[in-house]
C-alpha positions as CSV (number, residue, x, y, z in Angstrom):
1,M,28.6,6.1,-18.3
2,S,29.0,2.5,-18.8
3,Q,27.4,-0.1,-17.6
4,Q,29.0,-3.0,-16.2
5,P,29.0,-6.3,-17.3
6,V,26.8,-8.6,-15.6
7,V,27.9,-12.0,-14.5
8,P,25.3,-14.5,-14.9
9,P,24.9,-16.0,-10.7
10,A,25.8,-19.7,-10.2
11,L,23.7,-22.5,-11.3
12,P,21.2,-23.6,-10.4
13,H,19.7,-20.1,-9.9
14,T,16.2,-19.6,-8.8
15,W,14.2,-16.2,-9.3
16,R,11.1,-15.3,-7.6
17,P,8.9,-12.6,-7.5
18,F,9.2,-10.6,-3.9
19,G,5.8,-8.2,-3.9
20,P,3.8,-10.1,-5.5
21,R,4.9,-13.4,-3.0
22,M,4.0,-10.8,0.1
23,A,0.7,-9.9,-1.1
24,A,-0.2,-13.8,-1.6
25,V,0.3,-13.9,1.9
26,V,-1.2,-10.6,3.4
27,F,-4.2,-11.4,1.5
28,G,-4.8,-14.6,2.1
29,V,-3.9,-13.4,6.2
30,V,-6.7,-11.1,5.7
31,L,-9.2,-13.5,3.6
32,V,-8.8,-15.9,6.5
33,G,-9.0,-13.4,9.5
34,A,-12.1,-11.4,7.6
35,F,-14.3,-14.5,7.6
36,A,-13.4,-15.9,10.6
37,W,-13.7,-12.4,12.4
38,L,-17.2,-12.0,11.1
39,W,-18.3,-15.7,12.4
40,V,-17.5,-15.0,15.3
41,N,-18.8,-12.1,15.7
42,F,-22.3,-13.2,14.8
43,D,-25.0,-13.7,17.2
44,D,-25.7,-17.0,17.7
45,D,-29.1,-16.9,15.9
46,T,-27.5,-15.6,12.8
47,R,-25.1,-18.8,13.3
48,A,-27.9,-21.3,13.7
49,S,-29.5,-19.8,10.6
50,V,-26.3,-20.9,8.1
51,N,-27.4,-24.2,6.4
52,V,-24.4,-26.6,5.5
53,Y,-24.3,-25.5,2.0
54,E,-23.7,-22.0,2.9
55,R,-20.8,-23.3,4.9
56,G,-19.4,-24.6,2.4
57,T,-20.2,-22.3,-0.7
58,V,-18.6,-19.7,2.1
59,I,-15.4,-22.4,3.0
60,G,-15.0,-23.4,-0.9
61,L,-14.7,-19.6,-1.7
62,V,-12.5,-19.2,0.9
63,L,-9.9,-21.8,-0.7
64,L,-10.3,-20.8,-4.0
65,G,-9.2,-17.7,-2.8
66,L,-6.0,-19.2,-0.8
67,A,-5.6,-21.5,-3.9
68,L,-5.5,-18.2,-6.4
69,L,-2.8,-16.6,-4.4
70,N,-0.6,-19.6,-3.8
71,G,0.0,-20.2,-7.9
72,L,0.6,-16.1,-7.9
73,A,3.1,-17.2,-4.6
74,R,4.8,-19.9,-6.3
75,S,5.5,-18.2,-9.5
76,R,9.5,-18.8,-10.1
77,V,12.6,-19.1,-12.9
78,V,14.9,-21.7,-12.0
79,A,18.1,-21.6,-14.4
80,R,20.0,-25.2,-13.9
81,E,23.0,-26.5,-16.2
82,D,20.4,-28.4,-18.5
83,G,18.3,-25.2,-19.1
84,L,15.1,-22.9,-17.3
85,T,12.3,-24.1,-15.4
86,I,9.5,-21.6,-15.5
87,V,6.6,-22.0,-13.0
88,N,3.7,-19.8,-13.4
89,G,1.0,-19.9,-11.2
90,Y,0.3,-24.3,-11.3
91,R,2.0,-24.9,-14.7
92,K,5.1,-25.5,-15.0
93,R,7.1,-25.9,-17.8
94,E,10.9,-26.9,-19.0
95,L,13.3,-25.9,-21.7
96,A,16.5,-26.5,-22.7
97,W,19.1,-24.2,-23.1
98,S,18.2,-24.9,-27.2
99,E,14.8,-24.1,-27.0
100,V,15.0,-20.7,-25.0
101,G,14.0,-17.6,-26.9
102,R,15.1,-13.8,-26.1
103,V,14.4,-12.2,-22.5
104,R,12.2,-9.2,-23.0
105,M,11.1,-7.0,-20.9
106,P,8.9,-4.6,-22.9
107,Q,7.9,-0.8,-21.3
108,G,5.4,-1.6,-18.8
109,A,4.8,-4.9,-18.8
110,P,3.9,-6.2,-15.8
111,W,6.8,-8.9,-16.0
112,P,9.0,-10.2,-18.9
113,H,8.3,-12.8,-21.4
114,L,10.7,-15.0,-23.4
115,D,10.1,-14.9,-26.7
116,M,10.4,-18.4,-28.4
117,G,9.9,-17.1,-32.2
118,E,6.6,-17.7,-34.8
119,D,4.5,-15.7,-31.9
120,E,5.5,-18.1,-29.3
121,R,6.3,-15.9,-25.8
122,V,6.6,-17.3,-22.4
123,S,5.8,-15.2,-19.4
124,L,8.3,-15.3,-16.8
125,L,5.9,-14.0,-13.8
126,G,9.0,-14.9,-11.2
127,I,10.5,-11.7,-12.0
128,H,7.8,-9.2,-11.4
129,A,8.4,-5.0,-12.3
130,S,6.9,-4.5,-9.1
131,D,10.0,-5.2,-7.4
132,G,11.5,-2.3,-9.3
133,Q,15.2,-2.5,-9.0
134,R,15.1,-6.2,-8.3
135,A,13.4,-6.7,-11.0
136,A,15.9,-4.9,-13.0
137,D,18.7,-7.4,-11.8
138,A,17.1,-10.4,-12.1
139,I,16.4,-9.3,-15.7
140,R,20.0,-8.9,-16.2
141,E,20.9,-12.1,-14.8
142,L,18.9,-13.9,-16.7
143,R,20.0,-12.4,-19.9
144,A,23.9,-13.4,-19.0
145,V,22.9,-16.7,-18.7
146,V,20.7,-16.9,-21.1
147,A,23.8,-15.9,-23.6
148,A,26.2,-17.8,-22.0
149,H,24.5,-20.9,-22.2
150,T,22.6,-20.3,-25.7
151,T,25.8,-19.3,-28.1
152,A,27.2,-22.0,-30.2
């Protein structure tokens, strides 16, 4: 059984991970909900015994957790006519097509990467292996886009 050639999607095209985004939403709601539930269920004496620094520490940790989850959820790969934009957490990298290397997905890896040569790799957190067939389709589409824009 031969595979059909993949037609590159129309550009601009964005790939985002589904599973990690849903996990970020669920864990964010659980994180805020759990601390809110605990606070509401403390008796008045316990709440009165918590000083401003302790409250600030807990609020800071919750905000840090939400910031980390947001970084996970905002990861994406965007293909445009002039190149790729890769957002991994809070880091954004823009590459012209001439800079884009080969898209690789090693067996068992959580996400693909671009081999840029000279031992340089760029992870593509916008496509996550936990998404199963959706991720496999995204990798095939991205490879087709890269092939269409990097051939001389």
